[in-house]
C-alpha positions in Angstrom: 34.1 14.6 62.5 35.2 11.4 60.8 38.4 11.6 58.7 40.9 9.4 56.9 43.6 9.7 54.2 44.4 7.1 51.6 46.2 6.5 48.3 43.5 5.8 45.7 42.9 5.1 42.0 40.2 7.3 40.5 37.4 5.3 39.0 35.6 8.3 37.5 34.0 11.6 38.2 30.4 12.6 37.6 28.8 16.0 37.9 26.6 16.8 40.9 24.7 20.1 40.8 26.1 23.2 39.1 29.7 23.2 40.4 30.2 20.0 42.4 31.0 16.4 41.4 31.0 13.0 43.0 34.3 11.1 42.7 34.5 7.3 42.9 37.9 5.9 44.0 39.5 2.6 44.9 41.6 3.2 48.0 44.4 0.9 49.0 43.4 0.7 52.6 39.7 1.9 52.4 38.5 0.1 49.3 35.9 1.5 47.0 34.5 4.9 48.2 32.6 7.8 46.7 32.4 11.3 48.0 31.7 14.9 47.0 34.3 17.1 45.4 33.3 20.8 45.9 34.1 22.6 42.7 34.7 19.3 41.0 33.0 20.4 37.9 35.8 22.8 37.0 38.0 21.9 34.1 41.2 21.9 36.2 39.8 19.5 38.8 38.2 17.2 36.2 41.6 16.8 34.5 43.4 15.8 37.7 40.7 13.3 38.7 40.3 11.4 35.4 39.7 7.7 35.7 42.9 5.8 36.1 44.9 8.5 37.9 46.3 7.8 41.3 45.4 10.4 44.0 46.2 11.2 47.6 42.7 11.7 49.1 41.5 12.9 52.4 37.9 12.0 53.2 35.9 13.9 55.8 32.3 13.6 57.0 30.1 14.2 60.1 29.8 10.5 60.6 31.4 7.3 59.1 28.2 6.3 57.3 27.8 9.7 55.6 28.6 10.4 51.9 31.2 12.9 53.0 33.6 14.9 50.8 37.2 14.7 49.7 38.9 17.7 51.2 42.1 16.9 49.2 42.6 15.0 45.9 46.1 15.6 44.9 47.5 13.6 41.9 50.3 11.2 42.5 50.2 9.6 39.0 48.4 11.3 36.1 47.9 8.6 33.4 44.9 9.7 31.2 46.7 12.4 29.3 49.7 10.2 28.6 47.8 7.7 26.5 45.6 10.1 24.5 47.5 9.0 21.3 47.0 5.3 22.0 43.3 4.3 21.7 44.0 0.7 22.9 45.9 1.9 26.1 43.2 4.5 26.7 40.6 1.9 26.4 42.4 -0.4 28.8 42.6 2.4 31.4 38.9 2.9 31.1 38.2 -0.8 31.2 40.2 -1.2 34.4 38.4 1.7 36.1 34.9 0.4 35.0 35.6 -3.2 36.1 36.7 -2.0 39.5 33.8 0.4 39.8 31.2 -2.1 38.8 32.6 -5.2 40.6 34.0 -4.0 43.9 31.9 -3.9 47.0 31.8 -0.7 49.0 34.5 -0.1 51.7 36.3 -3.4 51.5 40.1 -3.0 51.5 41.9 -5.2 49.0 45.6 -4.1 49.0 46.9 -6.9 46.6 44.3 -6.0 44.0 45.1 -2.3 44.4 48.8 -3.0 43.9 48.1 -5.2 40.9 45.9 -2.6 39.3 48.6 0.1 39.7 51.2 -2.3 38.1 48.8 -2.8 35.2 48.1 0.9 34.8 51.8 1.7 34.9 52.4 -0.9 32.1 50.1 0.7 29.6 52.9 2.5 27.9 54.4 -0.9 26.7 52.1 -2.5 24.1 54.1 -5.7 24.1 53.5 -6.3 27.8 50.2 -5.0 29.0 47.6 -7.1 27.0 48.9 -10.3 28.5 49.2 -8.6 31.9 45.6 -7.5 31.6 44.4 -11.1 31.2 46.4 -12.1 34.3 45.0 -9.2 36.2 41.5 -10.3 35.3 42.3 -13.8 36.7 43.4 -12.1 39.9 40.3 -10.0 40.0 38.1 -13.1 39.8 40.1 -14.8 42.5 40.1 -11.9 44.9 36.3 -11.5 44.6 35.6 -15.2 45.2 35.4 -16.5 41.7 38.9 -17.9 41.1 39.8 -20.6 38.7 41.7 -23.7 39.7 44.5 -24.1 37.1 46.7 -26.2 39.4 45.9 -29.7 38.0 43.6 -31.6 35.7 40.0 -32.0 36.9 39.8 -35.4 35.3 43.2 -37.1 36.1 44.7 -34.9 38.7 47.9 -34.4 36.6 49.6 -31.0 36.9 51.2 -31.0 33.4 49.8 -30.8 29.8 46.9 -28.5 30.9 45.3 -27.0 27.8 41.6 -26.2 28.6 39.3 -25.0 31.4 35.9 -26.4 32.2 33.3 -23.6 31.9 31.1 -25.5 34.4 33.7 -25.9 37.2 36.4 -23.4 36.4 39.0 -26.2 36.7 41.9 -26.9 34.3 41.7 -30.0 32.0 44.1 -31.9 29.9 42.6 -31.7 26.4 43.9 -35.2 25.6 41.7 -36.5 28.4 38.5 -34.5 27.7 37.3 -36.8 25.0 33.9 -35.8 23.5 33.8 -32.7 25.7 36.8 -31.0 24.1 34.7 -28.7 22.0 32.8 -27.5 25.0 35.9 -26.4 26.9 37.6 -23.0 27.0 41.2 -22.8 25.8 43.8 -22.3 28.5 46.7 -20.4 27.0 50.1 -21.6 28.2 51.3 -18.1 29.4 48.7 -18.2 32.2 50.4 -21.3 33.8 54.0 -21.0 32.6 55.7 -17.6 33.0 58.3 -18.6 30.3 55.7 -19.2 27.6 55.2 -16.6 25.0 51.9 -14.7 24.7 51.0 -14.5 21.0 48.0 -12.6 19.7 46.1 -15.9 19.5 47.0 -16.7 23.1 46.0 -13.3 24.4 42.7 -13.6 22.5 42.0 -17.0 24.1 43.0 -15.5 27.5 40.4 -12.7 27.1 37.8 -15.2 26.1 38.6 -17.3 29.1 38.4 -14.5 31.7 35.5 -12.9 29.9 33.4 -16.0 30.2 33.8 -16.1 34.0 33.5 -12.4 34.4 30.2 -12.5 32.5 28.7 -15.8 33.8 30.0 -15.8 37.4 31.1 -12.5 38.8 28.8 -10.1 37.0 26.0 -12.6 36.8 26.1 -12.8 40.6 25.9 -9.0 40.7 23.0 -9.1 38.2 24.7 -6.7 35.8 26.6 -7.0 32.5 30.3 -6.8 32.0 31.1 -3.1 31.4 31.1 -2.1 27.7 34.5 -0.5 28.2 36.1 -4.0 28.2 34.6 -4.8 24.8 35.8 -1.5 23.4 39.3 -2.2 24.6 39.3 -5.6 23.0 38.0 -4.1 19.7 40.8 -1.6 19.7 43.4 -4.2 20.4 42.1 -6.2 17.4 42.2 -3.1 15.2 45.7 -2.5 16.3 46.7 -6.1 15.4 47.5 -7.1 18.9 44.9 -9.8 19.1 43.9 -12.6 16.7 40.6 -11.9 15.0 40.1 -15.7 14.5 39.0 -16.1 18.2 35.9 -14.5 19.5 36.9 -12.6 22.7 33.5 -11.5 23.7 31.8 -13.4 26.5 29.8 -16.5 25.6 27.1 -18.1 27.6 26.8 -21.2 25.5 29.7 -23.2 27.1 28.5 -26.0 29.3 31.2 -28.6 29.2 32.9 -31.0 31.6 
């Protein structure tokens, strides 16, 4: 019998049959995996395995390529219940889980992405920190899945200072002062993404979500032939309602950019 144990983030539980369930997880050393949970439909087990919780799981199966089952799924960090009174944080928890569930390939370990996701999940209790951290995490997600942006220097001049925009065509940073007639076709690059000392205002965070959202929609999820999860849009709507984002910038994904 095949068996392994891992620390994993729950990505969601769905009912299977009358009493069972299938649990999707993102394991630190095993990557995204799904398996049966016998008795997983019970209220007590559903609560423990809510999306966003960190679990200690043991997977067992007759063979490595079988669906298998999780013999143990003990909670190491229960987060869902903590954020029930904060709709934006609860939305972020669901958005993280859905992005990982929909974007990650099966069985590919990505420890740095796992660690970054846990850091973000653990920051959701601080509304002054996590929205900007979420944008940075999405940049990391794009990079780790092969769709990273190049924010190191200007695509036009090669300069590494004064970077203000990103080309939606190439994903490279651009000095707005050198973009000329293409400036209106570029995506705004908020300063906090390239300067750790720069503040992240509601306008900056909104621009950050628009930047990452464009490449999530038009590169990563387009390559997977599926849309960006709705949970991401719900989170952004809740942030706007809470006044943590500027409503003057459209943070939903746009497919009309085709600049330099």
